[in-house]
N, C-alpha and C positions, 0 to 999 in steps of 0.2 A: 534642452540639449544635454545629451548624456556625456559628450566629450568631443574634443577636437583631435583628429589623428592625421599624421603625415606619413605614417608607415602603413602601406597597403596590406602587408601580411598581418600586422597587428589588428587593423580594422577588420580584416576578413575573419580572424579568430574571434574577435569580440562579437561580430554579427552572427557567426556560427553558434557561439555559446548562447546568444540571446534567442535565436530561433529554437535551439534545443530546450532552453528553459521554458519557452512558451508552449511548445508541443508536448513536453512532458508534464506540464502543470496546468494546462487548460484543456487541451483536446481529450486527455484521459482523466479529467477531474472526477473524483469519486462522486457517484450519484447516490442520493440518500436512500431511496427505497428500492429494493430488489435489484440493486446494481452493485457497485463496489462496496458500499456500506450496508450491511444487512443487520436489521434490528431483531431483537429477541423474539417478538411475536411471529415473525416469518421463519426464523431459523430453528427455534427450539420448541415452540408450543405445538404439541401434537393435536390440539383442537383445531388448528388452522390448516386449511387445505390449500396449499400453495406449492407450485412446482419449484419455487425458490428453495424450499426446505431440503430438496434432494441434492441441490448443487454442492453444498459443502461436503456431503458424504461422497459424491462422485469425485470431487477433487482429492479427498483423502485416499480414495481407492487408486486414483491415478498416481499419486505421490508414492505409494507403497508398492505398486505393481511394476514389474520389469517391462520396459517398453518393447514394442515389436522391433525385431532386428532391422527391418526395412523401414522403420518409422520415419527416420530422417529423410531418406530418399523420397518417400511418398509425400512428405511435407514439402520438399523442394520442388517436386513436380507440380503440386497444386499451386505453390506460391508463384512459380514461373508463369503458369497459366493466368493467375490472378493479375499479375503485373505485366502482361503482354503489352509491348509497345513502350514501356517505361525503361529506357536504356540505363538510366542512373541506378535505379533499384535493381535491375537485372544484373548489373555489374556488382552491386553489393551482395546479391544472392550468390554470385559466382565466388566472391571472396569468402563468404560464409562457408560454402561447400568445401573450399580449399583449406581453410584454417580452423574451422570450428572443431572443438573437442570438449569432452565433459569437464575439463579443468579450466576452461575459459568461459563458462556459461555466464558468470557475473559480469565479466568484461564485455560480452556481447549485450547483455541486458542493459548495462549502463550507457551504451552508445545509443544515439538517436537514429535507429534504423528501422527497417520494415519489421524486424523480429520483435522489438519492444512494442511497436504499435499493434501488430497482429495479436500478440499475447494479451495485451490489455483490452483490445477490442473484443476478443473472445470472452474474457472474464467479465467485462462490463455488460455485454449483451447476453451472457450465459449461453453462448453458442457451443453446444456440446460437440458438434462435428469438428469445429475449429480447435476446441480444447483437446480432443483426442488426437488430432493431427500434430499438436504441439506437446504431446505426452512426453516425448524424449527430453524436451527442453525443460518442462516443468520438473521432471525428476532430477535432471542435472543441476538446475538452479537450486532446488530444495536441498540436494545433497551437499552442495558447496556451503550453503547456510548452515547445515547440520555440522559439517566439519569444523566450522569456525564459531559454533554456538557459544554465546557469551554466558549462558546460564549453566554451563557444565559445572561451575563452582557456584555455590549459593551466594546470592547478592547480600552484601553486608551494609550497603548504603543505597540511597536513592539514585537512580539513573535518570537522566533527563535527555529527551530527544525532541527534535522539531521537524516539522514538514511544512513547507510553504507551497501554496498552490492557489489557483483561482477557482471560485465556485460561484454559482448563481445566487441571487438574493432569495429566490424561492427556496433553495436548499438551506440557506441560513435560517429562514423562518421556520422550516420544518424542524431543524435542530433546536431552535429556541423553544418550541413546544415540548420537546423531550428533555430539555436541559435540566429540569428539576427532578427528573425521574431516575437519574443515574442509569440510563438505559444501556444495555449491552450493544456493542457495535462489533460485528464480525467483518474483518477486512478480506473481501473476496478478490484480492490481488496481492502480489508482492508489493510491500509498502516501503517506499524509500524514505529515509529520514536522515537527519544530520545532527551532530552535536553542536554545530555552529549556528547560533541564533541569527547572526547577520546574514548568513547564507540563506536561511529560511525566509527572511524578509525579502531578499532579492528574488527568490523563486516565487514569492507571493505577489510580486509587483507592488510592494508596500508603498503607499502614498500616491498611487496612480488613480485609484477609483474613489468616487464620492460615496457616501453612505447609502444614497438612494439609487445608485447605478444598478443596472441589471447584473453586472459582474462585480464580484467583491474579492478583495485580497484576504486570504485566510492563512493563518499559521496554526497548525495542530501542535499543541504542547503535550508531549507524552511523558508521563512520570511513572516509572516502575519502582514500586516500593520493595524493600527487602521482604523476602518470602521464604518460608520453610517448605513450600510446595512447588519447588522449581520443576520437578519432573512432570508437573501437570500443565505447564504452559507451552505454547508453540515456540519454535526456535527463532532466534534473531541473531544477527552477527554483524560485527564491524567488517565491512568489505572494502575498506579504503585501499588495502594492498592488492585487491583483486579488480578494482574498478578501472574503467577507462578514463575517469575523471577523479583522481585521488584528492584533488583540492577540495572536493565537496565533503570529504570526511563522512562518507555515507554508512549508515547502519541500515540493514535490510531486514524487515520482518517478513517471515514466511507467510504464505497464503493461509487463509482461515484463522489467522491470529484473532484472539478475542480481547477486546478492551472495553472500558466503561466510560461513558460520557460523564464528565465531572464538572460541567458548567461551561459557559461561553460568554464572552464579553467583547465589546467594541472599544478599541483604543483610538480616541480622536486624534492624537498626535501622529500615530503611525498610519491612520486611516486603514486599519486592519482588524479583522475579527480574530480573536484568539479562542480556539476550541481546546478545552482541556480533556485529555484522555488518561486513564489510569488502568492498571491491572487489578485494582482492588475496588470493591463496591461498598458503598455505605448504605446500610439498611436501617430504617427507623423501626426498631423493635417496640413492642407494646409498652415496655417500661419507659419509653421516651428517650432513651440513650441511643447514640449512634455507635454501631459496632463496625469494625472493619472485618470483612469476610473475604477470603481470597476469591477473586472473581472467577478464576479458572476452575477451582474446586467446586464453586457454586454452580457453574455451568455443567460440570460433569454430573452433578447430582440432580440437576433440574428435572430430568425425565422421570426419576423415580421418587422424588419428594416434592410435595406441594408447599412445604414450609421450610424456611432456612433459619437456623440459629435458635429454634425453639424446641 
């Protein structure tokens, strides 16, 4: 029992938030290979022949290119056809047409609407046609993150973020195999996080699933270390003041952000997997010592150099 409520409006609000939590953190759960989470071999290794390698470059082109003047109208026309007969979503589309502008892109993204679902569906499935239809929104969302970028000033301390969601046990096992490799992870979606640990646990459904269930509660623990290479990282921003749900204290990482897997473990008390990500990589050099090398600089040089730190 989650609670007893005598106020109908309060109950409606809580149920609405619960539905939003589920749809945002299960239905669009990052998939491990060739979906929301892209690993180094697929993304950067020129010896691999995979269509997935082209997607990050396409997304970067979309982010930097000025959208078609009629892009939004074309998107709305396609969306209305797609949702023909669904009166509630058609009403939301009409509201979007009336009220949307480039300055409220984050507000619309943080609402549980057709827009959020279509964007993440396109990115998850790597649907190029849908991505190009959403070009205007990708640019607007990226621009709002850029305007509020936290890395404009060099980090002088460790920053900590969390993301709670639901993943499959199969995905967890895949990550376990890579956990000791400090593998690169490219986020092929806009990645919502919070500074509030308890909020992340709620979004993960912590305590609800058993360790051998098909679905698992997961909290990503993202640690950004101080860096002198700020100009080389993707942008991220505290969007609390722009969000439709400011209580979530959301920090949004832009698409194609690169992080590194730094271990994962299961917490028996919370019944939750904790997956550690960082912006720095640890490489075991021949001398036997571990060196911290800026992960983003390493990724930049990966195409032209076969060895790092030697």
